[in-house]
N, C-alpha and C positions, 0 to 999 in steps of 0.2 A: 504494500500500500503505500502511497505517496506521504512524504513528511508533512509536518505541520505548516511550513511555510507555503509549499505547493498547494496544500489543502485550502489555505486562506486566499491564495492567489486565484484559484480555480473558482472559489465562490465569489470574489469580487468580480471576476470576469463574467461570470453567470448573471450576476445582478445587473452589471453595466448593459449587457446584451438585452436582458429581459425588459429593462426600463426603455432602453433605446426602441426595441421592438414594439412596445406597447404605448409609450408616450410619444415618441417622434418628436415632432416640431412643437408639441404642446397638447394638453388636455383641455381642448377647446370647450367641451361641455361644462367643466368646472370653471374655466377662465371666463365663460359668458355669463354665468349667473351667480357665482360666489365671489364675494369681495375679497381682494388680495389680503385685507387685514383681518378677515373672519376667522375665528377659532372656534373649534368643536371637539367633539369626543366620541369615540365609537367603541364598539365591544367585539370581540371575537367570540361569536356563538357557536356552539357544537350542536349539530342537528342530526348525529348518528353516533352510536356506541363504538368505541374502539380505542386505539392507543394514540394519543396526540404527539406529533412530531413537526418540528418547523418553527417552534417559538423563537429559539435563538437565531434562526435564520431570518425570521420576520422582523426582529429588532435590527439585523444588519441591512434589511431592505429599507426600513423606515429611515435608519440613519443615513444611509446613502441618499435618499430623496431629500430629507430635511432633518439635520442633526439636532435641531430644537424640539423635535416630537418626544414626547413623554411616553414611556410604556410602564404600565402597572400590571405585573404578572401575577396570576392566581394559580396557575396549573403549570408545571414544568414540563419539558420534553420526557417523553417515555412513561408518562402517568396515564393510567386508564381514565377514559372519559365517557360520559354518557349524555344522552339528549337533553338539552337545556343548559348544560354547563358553560360557564364564561370562561375563557382562558386568559384573556388579558383585556385591558383598556389602553386605547391609545388617544392621546390628546395634544392639540396644537393646532397648527394651521389646518383648516378645512380643506383648502386646495391640495395641500401635501398628503393628507390622509387619503383623499380620493384618488390622487396620483398613484399612491402606492398600492391601493386596494386589490387590484386584479393580481398583480404579481405576487403578493402576500398570499391570496387565497390559492391562486393556482398552485404555488409551491407547497403551502401546508397541506392542502387536500390530498395531493399526491404524496407527499411524505408521510402523512398520517395513515394512508391506505397501505403503504409499504411496511411502516413500523407495525401496523395491526397485523398484517399476514406473517411478518417475521415472528412476531411475538406467538402467534399460533403454531408455528413450526417449532420454535424454542420450547413451548410447553409440551408438544409432542415428542421432544427428545428427552424429557427430564428422565433421570435415572439411568441414562446411557452416558458413555463418554464421548459421543458424537456431537460435533458443532456444526451449525448451519452457515454456509458460505453463500455470498451472492455471486453474480457473474458479470460479464461485460455486456449482457443483454438488457441495455438501459436506453432511456429516451436521449436521442442526440442533444448535446450540450447542455444536459441536466443530470449527468452522471454523478457529479460529486455530491449533489443534494440526495439523490437517491441511495447512494451507498452510506452517507451519514444516516439516513432514515432506517437503514438496515441495522446499524450500529445501536441507534436509539431503540429499536425494537428488541435488541438482545442478541442480534446475529453477529457474524464476523464478515469482514471485507476480504475478498479474494484479491487478486491484482487490479490495480486501477485501470491499467491500459496495457498496450502492448510493450511499453518500455520498461516497466518496473519488474518484470518477472518473465522467464521464457516458459512457454507452454507449447510442447511439441505434441500437436494432434495428429490424427489419421493422415490428413493431407500433407503435412509437413513430411512425415516419414515416408509416405508413398512418392512425394516429389524428390525427396533426398535419396531414395533408393533403398530404403529400409530403416528400421528403428535404430539399430546400432550405428549406421551411418549417421542419421540424423543427431544422435547423441555426441558422437565423437567430433563432428563438424561443428556443433554448438560449442562443446567445451573448448575447442580450438579458437573458434571466434571470439568468445568471451576472454579467453587468455590473451589473445592478440590485441584486443581492443581495451584490455585492462577494466573489464566490466564484472563487477560482483553481483551476479544475479542468480536467484534459485532457479532450479530446472525441475519442471513437471512433465511427465511424459504419460500420455494417453495410452491405454492398452484396450484392445478389442477382443482379447481371448486370453485364456489361462498361458498358451503358448507364447503370447506375446509378453506376458508378464515375466515368464522364465527368462526371455531374452533380455529384457529391460534389466534384471537383476544381474546379468553378467557384466553390466557396465557400472562403474563407480561414478559418483557425483550427481546422482538423481535425487532430489529432494523429496518428490512425492510422485506416487503413481496414480494416475486418474483412471479408476476402474469403471469404464463407461458401458452403460447399457447391458449390464450383467444381470442375471436373475439372482435370487436370493442364494441358491445353493453354490452357484459359481463365485458369488461375492465371498461367501464363507471360506471357499477354497483359495481365492485369491489373497485374502487376509492372512490365511495361515502360510501360504507360500512366502509372502512379503515379511511376515514377522515383524522385527524391529529394524529391519534394514533401511527402511524409509518410511514416510508418511503415506497414509492411504486416503483416497477420496472417491466417493461414489457420485455418479451423475447420470443423467439421461431419464427424462420424463418421470421423475420422482416427484410425488405429490403428497398431499396429507393423508392420503389413504395408505401410502407404501413406505413413507419416510421412516416411521418407527422400525418397521420389519428390516429395512436396510441397516439402520443403526444398529440393531441387535446383531447384525453380521459382524460387528467390530470395527467398522471403519473409523477413522479419525474424524473425518469431514464429510459432509454431503453438501454438494453445490446445486443450488436450484435457481434457474432463470425466472421461474414464476414469482420469485420475491418482487421482481422489478417490472416484469413484462405482462404480467396477468392480474393487475389489480384494478379496482375501481375506486375513483377518487372519493375519500370521505366528504360528506356534506358539511360544510362549514360556511358561516357568512359572517360579513363585517358589517353591523348595523349601527347607525347613528345614534347616540343617547341624548 
């Protein structure tokens, strides 16, 4: 995962582009009918049960639009919420509140949906040693917020992008001429370019796992689209030689059974690509 400075930079870039996209040359609806010196107050109203996420991000958005806006927080990120709860009040320039409204709501609605689904998966894994991971199956230009939401929900972040970890998947191995060649070429490339990156290798069969284990320097084996029995066999083969990760159409109905096979991690694209935004509103007080 990216470091704290990169994380903050990504968030600031996201906010800049979101406001640029939404406001453009001006919020003419507000400019036309709200005096520049008018002050107001609004509440963030919850209209659906779940896990709230994006409170701290909302503060960043409000601060970007107008540093003089004041936020009074009642419910923090990661807390369960129910219909009718009020998460925070925002007060200050009425024009600034309205200018921020849609970006705040769009962000918090999606982040809360992701945190809610992640928490559901975390609960299903209780009593096992398996942790849930997100993937790169995220909304373009919103990845940093979606991965933040996974953390808020109690999950773990996989690699952020193509540059912070090496993952040799089936296509890499096939194009490289095989798994062993893909691994050896990768290790040589990393050494030549003085890159300190972990290597994950995807396996499609028990035979491929055996081949991967013949190579040093593999951090984790991705046990992809295996059934339960073969996953147990894979975990037994790998032992403590490297970490294990299951993936491939794993959902709330199957996740616990895969965890009970003994894998260290389960990665699920569904955390970010298959959620419906939580219903939230920003209402004037």
